[in-house]
C-alpha positions as CSV (number, residue, x, y, z in Angstrom):
1,M,25.6,-47.8,1.1
2,Y,25.2,-44.6,3.1
3,G,24.2,-44.6,6.7
4,L,20.9,-42.7,7.4
5,F,20.0,-40.2,10.0
6,T,19.5,-42.0,13.3
7,L,16.8,-39.4,14.1
8,L,15.1,-39.9,10.8
9,V,15.1,-43.7,11.0
10,L,13.4,-43.2,14.4
11,V,10.7,-41.0,12.7
12,L,10.1,-43.6,10.1
13,S,9.7,-46.3,12.6
14,L,6.7,-44.4,14.2
15,S,4.6,-44.7,11.1
16,P,1.5,-46.9,11.8
17,A,-0.7,-48.7,9.3
18,Y,-4.1,-47.4,10.2
19,A,-5.9,-46.9,6.9
20,E,-8.1,-50.0,6.7
21,S,-11.5,-49.7,5.1
22,G,-14.1,-48.5,7.7
23,S,-11.5,-47.6,10.3
24,A,-11.8,-44.3,12.2
25,P,-10.2,-41.3,10.6
26,P,-6.7,-40.2,11.7
27,P,-6.6,-37.9,14.7
28,T,-6.5,-34.2,14.0
29,A,-2.9,-34.0,15.2
30,A,-1.8,-36.3,12.4
31,F,-2.8,-33.7,9.9
32,V,-2.0,-30.4,11.6
33,S,0.9,-30.9,13.8
34,L,4.1,-29.2,12.7
35,P,5.7,-31.4,10.0
36,R,8.3,-33.8,11.6
37,I,10.7,-32.8,8.9
38,E,10.5,-29.4,7.1
39,S,13.7,-29.4,5.1
40,I,17.0,-31.3,4.6
41,Q,20.1,-29.9,2.9
42,L,23.4,-31.4,1.9
43,S,26.7,-29.7,2.6
44,P,28.8,-28.7,-0.4
45,S,30.9,-31.8,-0.1
46,G,27.9,-34.1,0.4
47,R,29.4,-35.4,3.6
48,H,26.9,-33.8,6.0
49,L,23.2,-33.2,6.2
50,A,21.3,-30.4,8.0
51,V,17.7,-31.1,9.0
52,L,15.0,-28.8,10.2
53,R,12.5,-30.8,12.1
54,N,9.8,-30.5,14.7
55,H,9.0,-32.6,17.8
56,E,6.3,-32.0,20.3
57,G,5.9,-28.3,19.3
58,Q,9.7,-27.6,19.4
59,T,11.7,-26.9,16.3
60,F,15.3,-28.1,15.9
61,L,18.1,-27.7,13.3
62,D,20.3,-30.7,13.5
63,T,23.3,-31.8,11.6
64,Q,24.8,-35.3,11.0
65,T,27.3,-36.9,8.7
66,V,25.7,-38.9,5.9
67,V,28.0,-41.8,6.8
68,G,27.9,-42.4,10.5
69,E,26.0,-41.0,13.5
70,D,27.8,-37.8,14.3
71,V,24.6,-35.9,15.3
72,H,24.6,-32.3,16.6
73,R,21.8,-30.0,17.6
74,V,22.8,-26.6,16.5
75,V,19.7,-24.4,16.9
76,S,16.4,-25.0,18.8
77,T,13.3,-22.8,19.4
78,D,9.9,-23.1,20.9
79,N,8.7,-20.7,18.1
80,R,7.8,-18.0,20.6
81,E,10.8,-15.7,20.6
82,Y,11.8,-16.5,17.0
83,I,11.0,-18.7,14.1
84,I,13.5,-20.4,11.8
85,T,12.5,-19.4,8.2
86,W,15.5,-20.8,6.2
87,F,19.0,-22.2,6.5
88,R,21.9,-22.9,4.2
89,W,25.4,-24.3,4.2
90,V,28.1,-21.7,3.4
91,N,30.9,-24.2,3.7
92,D,31.2,-27.8,5.0
93,E,31.5,-26.5,8.6
94,R,29.4,-23.4,8.8
95,L,25.6,-22.7,8.4
96,L,23.6,-19.5,8.1
97,V,20.1,-19.5,9.6
98,G,17.4,-16.9,8.9
99,L,15.2,-16.0,11.8
100,R,11.9,-14.1,12.0
101,V,11.3,-12.1,15.2
102,P,8.1,-10.3,16.2
103,A,8.7,-6.5,16.5
104,A,6.5,-3.7,17.8
105,G,6.8,-0.6,15.6
106,E,5.8,2.9,16.5
107,T,2.6,2.7,14.4
108,V,1.9,-0.9,13.5
109,E,3.0,-4.3,14.7
110,S,5.6,-5.8,12.4
111,A,8.4,-8.4,12.2
112,E,12.1,-8.2,11.7
113,T,14.6,-10.8,10.5
114,R,18.0,-11.8,11.8
115,L,20.8,-13.9,10.6
116,L,22.4,-16.5,12.8
117,A,25.7,-18.2,12.1
118,V,26.8,-21.5,13.7
119,N,29.2,-24.4,13.1
120,R,27.8,-27.8,12.3
121,D,28.7,-29.0,15.7
122,G,26.9,-26.2,17.4
123,T,30.0,-24.2,18.4
124,Q,30.9,-20.6,17.6
125,Q,27.3,-19.5,17.4
126,I,26.6,-15.8,16.6
127,S,23.0,-15.1,17.3
128,S,23.0,-12.1,14.9
129,L,25.6,-11.3,12.3
130,F,24.5,-7.7,12.3
131,K,26.9,-5.8,14.6
132,Q,25.9,-2.3,15.5
133,G,28.8,0.0,16.3
134,P,29.2,1.9,19.6
135,L,28.5,5.3,18.0
136,S,25.2,4.0,16.6
137,S,24.0,2.7,19.9
138,L,25.1,5.9,21.8
139,F,24.0,8.6,19.4
140,G,21.5,6.8,17.0
141,K,23.3,7.9,13.9
142,K,22.8,4.6,12.1
143,H,19.5,3.1,11.0
144,V,18.8,-0.3,12.6
145,P,17.7,-2.5,9.7
146,Q,14.4,-4.4,9.9
147,I,15.5,-6.9,7.3
148,R,18.9,-8.4,8.3
149,D,19.0,-11.8,6.4
150,Q,18.9,-10.6,2.8
151,I,21.7,-12.7,1.2
152,V,22.8,-11.1,-2.1
153,G,25.4,-13.8,-3.0
154,T,28.5,-15.8,-2.1
155,I,32.0,-15.5,-3.3
156,P,33.6,-18.5,-5.2
157,G,36.7,-19.6,-3.4
158,D,35.9,-17.6,-0.3
159,P,34.3,-19.9,2.4
160,R,34.4,-17.2,5.0
161,H,32.3,-14.3,3.5
162,V,28.9,-13.7,2.1
163,L,27.3,-10.6,0.5
164,I,24.5,-9.1,2.6
165,A,22.2,-6.2,1.9
166,L,21.6,-3.8,4.9
167,D,20.0,-0.4,5.1
168,L,22.4,0.9,7.8
169,E,22.9,4.4,6.4
170,H,19.4,5.2,5.0
171,P,16.1,3.5,5.7
172,L,14.8,1.4,2.7
173,S,18.1,2.0,0.8
174,P,20.2,-1.0,1.5
175,D,23.9,-1.1,0.6
176,V,25.8,-4.3,0.1
177,Y,28.4,-5.5,2.5
178,N,31.0,-8.3,2.5
179,V,30.3,-10.0,5.9
180,D,32.6,-12.4,7.7
181,I,30.4,-15.3,8.8
182,Y,32.6,-16.1,11.8
183,S,33.1,-12.6,13.3
184,G,30.3,-10.5,11.8
185,E,32.8,-7.9,10.6
186,R,31.6,-6.2,7.4
187,Q,33.0,-4.2,4.6
188,L,31.1,-2.0,2.2
189,V,31.3,-3.3,-1.4
190,Q,28.4,-1.5,-3.1
191,A,26.8,1.8,-1.9
192,N,23.2,2.5,-2.8
193,P,23.2,5.3,-5.5
194,G,19.8,6.7,-4.6
195,P,20.4,8.8,-1.4
196,Q,23.7,10.3,-2.5
197,S,22.7,11.3,-6.0
198,G,19.0,11.9,-5.9
199,Q,18.4,8.9,-8.1
200,N,16.0,6.2,-7.5
201,T,16.7,4.2,-4.4
202,I,17.7,0.5,-5.0
203,A,15.7,-2.0,-2.8
204,Q,17.1,-5.2,-4.3
205,W,20.6,-6.2,-5.4
206,I,21.7,-9.2,-7.5
207,A,25.3,-10.5,-7.7
208,D,26.7,-12.5,-10.6
209,R,28.2,-16.0,-10.0
210,E,31.6,-14.5,-9.3
211,G,30.2,-12.5,-6.3
212,K,30.2,-9.1,-8.0
213,V,27.1,-6.9,-7.5
214,R,25.8,-6.2,-11.0
215,V,22.0,-5.5,-10.9
216,G,19.8,-3.4,-8.8
217,V,16.0,-2.9,-8.7
218,G,14.3,0.2,-7.3
219,Q,10.9,1.7,-7.1
220,F,9.8,5.3,-6.9
221,Q,6.0,5.6,-6.3
222,T,4.7,3.2,-9.0
223,M,7.7,3.4,-11.3
224,V,10.1,0.4,-11.3
225,H,13.7,0.9,-12.4
226,V,16.2,-1.8,-13.2
227,I,19.9,-0.8,-13.4
228,F,23.0,-2.9,-14.3
229,K,26.7,-2.6,-14.8
230,Q,29.0,-4.6,-17.0
231,P,31.5,-7.0,-15.4
232,E,34.6,-4.7,-15.2
233,S,32.7,-1.4,-15.0
234,N,31.6,0.9,-12.2
235,L,29.1,2.7,-14.3
236,W,25.4,2.0,-13.7
237,R,23.0,2.0,-16.6
238,E,19.3,1.6,-17.0
239,L,18.1,-1.8,-18.2
240,A,14.3,-1.3,-17.8
241,M,11.6,1.0,-16.5
242,Y,7.9,0.5,-16.3
243,D,4.8,1.7,-14.4
244,L,3.3,-0.9,-12.0
245,T,-0.2,0.5,-12.5
246,K,-0.1,-0.4,-16.2
247,D,1.8,-3.6,-16.6
248,T,4.3,-6.0,-15.0
249,G,7.6,-5.5,-16.8
250,L,11.0,-7.1,-16.8
251,V,12.1,-8.7,-13.5
252,P,15.7,-9.7,-13.1
253,L,16.3,-13.1,-11.6
254,A,20.0,-14.2,-11.6
255,F,23.1,-14.5,-13.7
256,D,24.2,-17.6,-15.5
257,A,27.8,-18.9,-15.3
258,D,28.7,-16.5,-18.2
259,P,28.6,-13.0,-16.5
260,A,27.3,-11.5,-19.7
261,W,24.0,-13.2,-19.5
262,L,21.2,-12.3,-17.1
263,Y,18.0,-14.3,-16.7
264,V,14.9,-12.2,-16.4
265,R,11.1,-12.8,-16.1
266,D,8.9,-10.9,-18.6
267,Q,5.6,-11.2,-20.4
268,H,5.2,-13.5,-23.5
269,R,1.9,-14.0,-25.1
270,G,0.0,-13.1,-22.0
271,K,2.0,-15.3,-19.6
272,T,5.1,-14.7,-17.6
273,A,8.1,-16.4,-19.3
274,I,11.9,-16.7,-18.8
275,F,14.3,-14.9,-21.0
276,K,18.1,-14.4,-21.2
277,V,19.4,-10.8,-21.7
278,N,23.0,-10.1,-22.8
279,I,24.0,-7.0,-20.8
280,V,27.5,-6.8,-22.3
281,D,26.3,-6.7,-25.9
282,R,23.2,-4.6,-25.7
283,A,22.6,-5.0,-29.4
284,A,22.1,-8.8,-29.0
285,D,18.5,-9.9,-29.0
286,R,17.1,-11.3,-25.8
287,V,16.5,-15.1,-25.9
288,L,13.3,-16.8,-24.9
289,V,14.4,-19.7,-22.7
290,A,11.2,-21.1,-21.3
291,A,7.4,-20.5,-21.6
292,D,4.2,-22.3,-20.8
293,P,1.1,-21.3,-22.9
294,R,-1.2,-22.1,-19.9
295,F,0.7,-20.9,-16.8
296,D,3.1,-18.2,-15.6
297,L,6.6,-19.2,-14.7
298,M,6.9,-17.4,-11.4
299,G,9.3,-19.5,-9.3
300,D,13.0,-19.5,-8.6
301,L,15.7,-20.5,-11.1
302,V,17.2,-24.0,-10.6
303,Y,21.0,-24.4,-10.8
304,A,23.1,-27.4,-11.6
305,P,25.3,-28.7,-8.7
306,G,28.0,-26.2,-7.8
307,R,25.4,-23.4,-8.5
308,K,27.0,-21.9,-11.6
309,K,24.8,-23.0,-14.5
310,V,21.1,-22.3,-14.7
311,V,19.2,-25.4,-15.9
312,G,15.5,-24.8,-15.2
313,V,12.8,-22.8,-13.4
314,R,10.1,-23.7,-10.9
315,Y,6.6,-22.8,-11.9
316,S,5.8,-21.0,-8.6
317,A,6.2,-21.2,-4.9
318,A,2.9,-23.1,-4.8
319,D,3.7,-25.4,-7.7
320,Q,7.3,-26.3,-7.4
321,R,7.5,-28.5,-10.5
322,V,10.5,-27.6,-12.6
323,L,10.6,-26.8,-16.3
324,F,14.1,-27.9,-17.4
325,W,15.8,-26.7,-20.6
326,D,19.1,-28.5,-19.8
327,F,19.4,-32.1,-21.2
328,D,21.5,-33.5,-18.4
329,A,19.1,-32.1,-15.8
330,Q,16.1,-33.6,-17.7
331,R,17.9,-37.0,-17.7
332,L,18.6,-36.8,-14.0
333,Q,15.0,-35.9,-13.3
334,A,13.8,-38.9,-15.3
335,R,16.1,-41.2,-13.3
336,I,14.7,-40.0,-10.0
337,D,11.1,-40.2,-11.3
338,R,11.7,-43.8,-12.3
339,A,13.0,-44.5,-8.8
340,M,10.0,-42.8,-7.1
341,P,7.0,-43.3,-9.5
342,G,3.7,-41.6,-8.7
343,Y,5.2,-38.6,-6.9
344,V,6.2,-35.1,-7.9
345,N,10.0,-35.3,-7.2
346,I,12.0,-32.2,-6.7
347,I,15.8,-32.0,-6.1
348,H,16.0,-29.8,-3.0
349,S,19.7,-29.9,-2.4
350,S,22.8,-31.3,-4.1
351,S,26.5,-31.8,-3.4
352,D,28.8,-29.6,-5.4
353,D,30.2,-32.6,-7.3
354,G,26.7,-33.6,-8.4
355,R,26.8,-37.1,-7.1
356,L,24.3,-36.9,-4.2
357,H,20.9,-35.2,-4.1
358,V,18.3,-34.7,-1.4
359,V,14.9,-35.3,-3.1
360,Q,11.6,-34.2,-1.8
361,S,8.6,-36.2,-3.0
362,S,4.9,-35.4,-2.6
363,G,1.5,-35.5,-4.3
364,A,-2.1,-34.7,-3.6
365,V,-2.4,-37.9,-1.5
366,H,1.2,-38.2,-0.6
367,P,2.5,-36.0,2.2
368,L,6.0,-34.7,1.8
369,Q,8.8,-37.2,2.2
370,W,12.6,-37.0,1.8
371,S,15.2,-39.3,0.1
372,L,18.8,-39.4,-0.8
373,F,19.6,-40.1,-4.4
374,D,23.1,-41.4,-5.4
375,E,23.8,-40.7,-9.1
376,Q,26.6,-43.3,-9.1
377,D,24.5,-46.3,-8.4
378,G,20.9,-44.9,-8.9
379,R,19.7,-45.8,-5.4
380,L,17.1,-43.7,-3.7
381,S,17.3,-44.2,0.1
382,P,14.5,-42.9,2.4
383,L,15.4,-40.2,4.9
384,G,12.0,-39.4,6.5
385,K,8.5,-38.1,6.2
386,A,6.8,-34.8,7.1
387,Y,3.6,-36.5,8.2
388,S,4.5,-40.0,9.1
389,D,1.1,-40.8,10.8
390,L,-0.8,-40.4,7.5
391,D,-1.2,-43.1,4.9
392,A,-2.0,-42.3,1.3
393,T,-4.8,-44.9,1.2
394,A,-6.8,-42.8,3.7
395,L,-6.5,-39.5,1.7
396,A,-8.7,-38.3,-1.1
397,F,-7.5,-37.2,-4.5
398,P,-8.9,-33.9,-5.8
399,R,-10.4,-33.6,-9.2
400,T,-10.1,-30.5,-11.4
401,T,-12.9,-28.9,-13.4
402,F,-13.7,-25.5,-14.9
403,V,-16.6,-23.2,-14.2
404,T,-17.6,-20.2,-16.3
405,A,-18.2,-17.0,-14.2
406,R,-21.2,-14.8,-14.9
407,D,-19.0,-12.5,-17.1
408,G,-17.6,-15.4,-19.1
409,K,-14.3,-15.8,-17.3
410,E,-13.1,-19.4,-16.9
411,L,-12.3,-20.4,-13.4
412,S,-10.3,-23.5,-12.3
413,V,-12.1,-25.4,-9.5
414,F,-10.7,-28.2,-7.4
415,L,-13.1,-30.6,-5.7
416,T,-12.0,-33.1,-3.1
417,L,-14.7,-35.5,-2.0
418,P,-14.8,-37.9,1.0
419,K,-13.9,-41.4,0.3
420,N,-16.5,-44.2,0.6
421,R,-19.4,-41.7,0.4
422,D,-22.0,-41.1,-2.2
423,A,-20.8,-38.1,-4.2
424,Q,-24.1,-36.3,-4.1
425,R,-25.5,-33.6,-2.0
426,L,-22.6,-33.7,0.4
427,P,-21.9,-31.2,3.3
428,M,-19.3,-28.9,1.8
429,I,-16.5,-26.6,2.8
430,V,-16.0,-23.6,0.5
431,F,-12.3,-22.9,1.0
432,P,-11.1,-19.6,-0.7
433,H,-7.3,-19.2,-0.7
434,G,-5.4,-16.2,0.8
435,G,-3.5,-13.4,-0.8
436,P,-5.8,-12.9,-2.7
437,A,-3.1,-13.7,-5.3
438,S,-1.1,-16.3,-3.5
439,R,-2.9,-19.6,-3.7
440,M,-2.1,-22.5,-1.4
441,A,0.5,-25.0,-2.5
442,D,-0.6,-27.5,-5.1
443,G,-0.3,-31.2,-4.0
444,F,-0.8,-32.3,-0.5
445,N,-2.9,-29.8,1.6
446,H,-3.4,-30.7,5.2
447,W,-6.4,-28.4,5.6
448,T,-8.2,-30.0,2.7
449,Q,-7.4,-33.5,3.7
450,W,-8.4,-32.9,7.3
451,F,-11.8,-31.5,6.1
452,V,-12.4,-34.5,3.9
453,S,-11.4,-37.0,6.6
454,R,-14.3,-35.6,8.7
455,G,-16.7,-36.3,5.9
456,W,-17.0,-32.9,4.3
457,A,-16.4,-32.2,0.6
458,V,-14.0,-29.3,-0.2
459,M,-14.4,-26.8,-3.0
460,E,-11.4,-24.5,-3.9
461,V,-11.6,-22.0,-6.7
462,R,-8.8,-20.0,-8.4
463,F,-10.8,-16.7,-8.6
464,R,-9.6,-13.8,-10.7
465,G,-6.6,-12.1,-9.1
466,T,-4.9,-15.4,-8.5
467,E,-1.2,-15.5,-9.6
468,G,0.0,-18.0,-12.2
469,Y,-2.8,-17.7,-14.8
470,G,-1.5,-14.8,-16.8
471,E,-1.3,-11.0,-16.5
472,E,-4.9,-10.3,-17.6
473,F,-6.4,-12.8,-15.1
474,L,-4.2,-11.4,-12.3
475,R,-5.1,-7.7,-13.0
476,A,-8.8,-8.6,-13.3
477,G,-8.7,-8.9,-9.5
478,F,-7.0,-5.6,-8.7
479,Q,-9.2,-3.4,-6.5
480,R,-12.1,-5.9,-6.9
481,R,-12.1,-7.5,-3.4
482,G,-15.6,-8.0,-2.3
483,L,-16.9,-7.4,-5.8
484,E,-16.0,-9.7,-8.8
485,L,-13.6,-11.7,-6.7
486,Q,-16.5,-12.6,-4.4
487,D,-18.8,-13.1,-7.3
488,D,-16.4,-15.8,-8.7
489,I,-16.7,-17.7,-5.4
490,T,-20.5,-17.3,-5.4
491,D,-20.8,-18.5,-9.0
492,V,-18.9,-21.7,-8.3
493,V,-20.9,-22.4,-5.1
494,R,-24.1,-22.1,-7.1
495,W,-22.7,-24.4,-9.7
496,V,-21.9,-27.2,-7.1
497,I,-25.4,-26.8,-5.8
498,R,-26.9,-27.1,-9.3
499,S,-24.7,-30.1,-10.0
500,D,-26.0,-31.9,-6.9
501,I,-22.5,-32.2,-5.5
502,A,-23.2,-30.1,-2.5
503,N,-26.2,-30.1,-0.1
504,A,-27.5,-26.5,-0.4
505,G,-28.4,-26.4,3.3
506,R,-25.0,-27.7,4.5
507,I,-22.4,-25.4,3.1
508,C,-19.9,-23.5,5.2
509,I,-17.3,-21.0,3.9
510,V,-13.9,-21.1,5.7
511,G,-10.7,-19.2,5.1
512,S,-7.7,-17.4,6.6
513,G,-6.2,-14.1,5.6
514,F,-8.0,-13.0,2.4
515,G,-9.9,-16.3,2.6
516,G,-11.2,-15.1,6.0
517,Y,-12.3,-11.8,4.4
518,A,-14.0,-13.8,1.6
519,A,-15.8,-15.9,4.2
520,L,-17.1,-12.8,6.0
521,M,-18.2,-11.1,2.7
522,G,-19.8,-14.3,1.6
523,V,-22.3,-14.3,4.5
524,V,-22.8,-10.5,4.0
525,K,-23.5,-10.6,0.3
526,T,-25.1,-14.0,-0.2
527,P,-26.3,-15.3,3.2
528,D,-28.7,-17.7,1.5
529,L,-25.8,-19.8,0.2
530,Y,-24.1,-20.6,3.5
531,R,-25.0,-22.4,6.7
532,C,-22.0,-20.9,8.6
533,A,-18.7,-19.1,8.2
534,V,-15.2,-19.3,9.7
535,S,-12.7,-16.4,9.4
536,L,-9.1,-17.0,10.7
537,G,-7.0,-13.9,10.7
538,G,-9.4,-12.3,8.1
539,V,-9.3,-8.7,6.9
540,T,-12.4,-6.9,8.2
541,D,-11.6,-3.3,7.4
542,L,-10.0,-2.7,4.0
543,S,-9.7,1.1,4.5
544,Q,-7.7,0.6,7.7
545,L,-5.5,-2.1,6.1
546,A,-4.8,0.4,3.2
547,L,-3.9,3.0,5.8
548,D,-1.7,0.6,7.8
549,S,0.2,-0.5,4.6
550,R,1.8,2.9,4.3
551,W,3.9,2.1,7.4
552,Y,5.3,-1.2,6.0
553,L,8.5,-1.5,4.0
554,N,7.9,-1.1,0.3
555,Q,4.2,-2.0,0.6
556,Q,2.4,1.2,0.0
557,Q,2.5,1.5,-3.8
558,G,2.1,-2.3,-4.4
559,G,-0.8,-2.4,-2.0
560,E,-2.5,0.6,-3.5
561,V,-2.2,-0.8,-7.0
562,R,-3.8,-4.1,-5.9
563,A,-6.3,-3.0,-3.2
564,G,-6.8,0.8,-3.6
565,V,-5.8,4.1,-2.1
566,W,-7.0,4.9,1.4
567,W,-8.3,8.3,0.6
568,S,-9.5,8.4,-3.1
569,D,-11.0,4.8,-2.9
570,R,-12.4,5.1,0.6
571,E,-16.1,4.8,-0.5
572,R,-15.4,1.5,-2.2
573,L,-13.1,0.3,0.6
574,L,-15.8,1.1,3.2
575,E,-18.6,-0.5,1.2
576,T,-16.6,-3.8,0.8
577,S,-15.4,-4.0,4.4
578,P,-17.3,-6.6,6.5
579,V,-16.9,-4.6,9.7
580,F,-19.4,-2.0,8.4
581,H,-21.9,-4.8,7.6
582,A,-21.9,-6.6,11.0
583,Q,-25.6,-6.0,11.5
584,E,-26.3,-8.0,8.3
585,I,-24.5,-11.2,9.6
586,R,-27.0,-13.6,11.1
587,M,-25.4,-16.9,10.1
588,P,-23.3,-18.8,12.7
589,L,-19.8,-17.3,12.6
590,L,-16.5,-18.4,14.1
591,L,-14.1,-15.5,14.2
592,M,-10.4,-16.3,15.2
593,H,-7.3,-14.2,15.2
594,G,-3.8,-14.5,16.4
595,A,-2.5,-11.6,18.5
596,M,1.0,-12.0,16.9
597,D,-0.4,-11.9,13.3
598,R,1.9,-9.6,11.3
599,A,0.0,-10.0,8.0
600,V,-3.4,-8.8,9.3
601,P,-3.2,-7.0,12.6
602,V,-5.3,-8.5,15.5
603,S,-7.0,-5.1,15.7
604,Q,-8.9,-6.2,12.6
605,G,-10.4,-9.2,14.4
606,R,-11.1,-7.2,17.6
607,T,-12.9,-4.4,15.6
608,M,-15.1,-7.0,13.9
609,A,-16.0,-8.7,17.2
610,D,-16.8,-5.3,18.7
611,A,-19.0,-4.4,15.7
612,L,-20.9,-7.7,16.0
613,K,-21.4,-7.1,19.7
614,A,-22.7,-3.6,19.0
615,A,-25.1,-4.9,16.4
616,K,-26.4,-7.4,18.9
617,V,-25.4,-10.3,16.8
618,T,-25.6,-13.4,19.0
619,T,-24.5,-16.1,16.5
620,Y,-20.8,-15.4,16.6
621,R,-17.9,-16.7,18.7
622,Y,-14.6,-14.7,18.8
623,V,-11.4,-16.6,19.7
624,E,-8.2,-14.7,20.1
625,L,-4.9,-16.7,20.3
626,P,-2.4,-14.7,22.3
627,L,0.8,-16.2,20.8
628,A,-0.4,-17.2,17.3
629,D,1.0,-15.6,14.2
630,E,-0.4,-15.7,10.6
631,T,1.1,-19.0,9.7
632,L,0.3,-20.8,13.0
633,S,4.0,-21.5,13.6
634,R,3.3,-22.9,17.1
635,Q,1.9,-26.4,17.3
636,E,-0.3,-25.4,20.3
637,D,-2.1,-22.8,18.2
638,R,-2.6,-25.2,15.3
639,L,-4.2,-27.7,17.5
640,Q,-6.5,-25.1,19.2
641,V,-7.6,-23.7,15.8
642,F,-8.5,-27.1,14.5
643,S,-10.2,-28.1,17.7
644,E,-12.4,-25.0,17.4
645,L,-13.0,-25.8,13.8
646,E,-14.1,-29.4,14.5
647,Q,-16.6,-28.4,17.2
648,F,-18.1,-25.6,15.1
649,L,-18.3,-27.3,11.8
650,T,-19.6,-30.6,13.3
651,R,-22.4,-28.6,15.0
652,H,-23.5,-26.9,11.8
653,L,-22.8,-29.3,9.0
654,E,-23.8,-32.7,10.5
């Protein structure tokens, strides 16, 4: 059949069979190294593959023909100067690559994005498609965009151009340009109506499947405005308007093949559902396309090959399962599932003719792996694995239960217990997710599996404020950090103790981002519950974070709705900030922070360490990683973090 990647075959050949009963657990690097394969995408014709992979801490974007061994390295990085965040084929010879670059702002540390273009053989590389004119550089008349990789759409039949949103003329007011992916030359196709007319500035643009810009979304303070225009019109009209402080209203997603129909996300019986809206015939009723009575549908739309017809929607970024409403798509999914039973199988990329599909397969005890499915003969051929040194037989399957919080709210709880151990009074890791809305991905979780491999049970709870469980559950967490959100974690910890699952004297709370904040507040509010705590990149001063958010693009209003206003809510923000309770922390504490963290500035970690020192706390250790970001993009940082974790947790839990 089809020849496979030489590189990927090599990766597969490295996979050992280690998971015999009683054998030593896999080394830490097997869990936490950068995945050997992060993504694979087919070119439009299906003749070529592009693979984003990691090896010994380096990240590479390689291409190769599906038939044969014509391998090319097109981009490589050590993840210091920049990080590859996404890539896509524009035509069979040219790729666009999104990059994230650390940036130092005038007030706060931030990041910027860039857009690289390169041929599949590595030639004609343009490191940034954004070209600043000579007048801009000499006299500063143009704004230099922070976000330079915002693709609005492609143009059917035009393999040379893409539509890109750039705020060149006015900060935070992007216009849409037709950009040549070979030269970087651009032409304005849609001006932002806000700055010129005094109307609301548009922050997001959506093009239809013919490449015409037809929808815009803007926000003024807390009011969201959605505008649209009909296919052959230049007149913008209002589609929706709502106040973020009161509800989450209509969110436009994308157009179907028929330019009259726009897919949107909106509320339906307390959950977020998918609708179709006819924006040509405004008298037509909107159509409910997909809904789930239990969960929100928050993910991206899924298109049929050729990317014209919408066939389904992913549940969320964390749960990438697809809810299909198209019969042909359902039938294809069923064929793939029969070829790869026991896994959650997702079509990640397809050829335009619909014959070939790159499939990613995973599960709670199945690290991500990649295959090529041929619709013609029904064969599923392996391409490679993300964590080829792990075997499913050594991993532990989580079980789901439900716990009622003190005010009656039902909380989903995930327990993962070590294999081959008596499931009673175990040492336990309480592992709150980040966000606080954005939970970790469902399925395989290398943090959880690493904890369990070391003999520690893991408890994860979807506390109020978590996305995916409905509008009421989400908003119940707004401005309640350190309060009811923390109480939810506490209530579940007390439940696992009462249930004899956890050893009351050997529980440690560990988290990063908001999870790190929750770990710190846990040992402040309920020190009797925990033997120790670990905070990686945790928020320590909510008032300072609220103040800093005003300097980030489009974050002030959304941040204030969810967390609070720096001035009017300062008393609550101060009271629920761990940095002002440093003297109350007497449990062993491991505090870690990356100096390149752009989600939570390293100043938050430094301030907490200074407060602990001033309070004469002697049970903490502060570790600052000079090159680490919030996602631990560098392998060296991942290994250092988990080395610190293993030493600390072993000392206090064993």
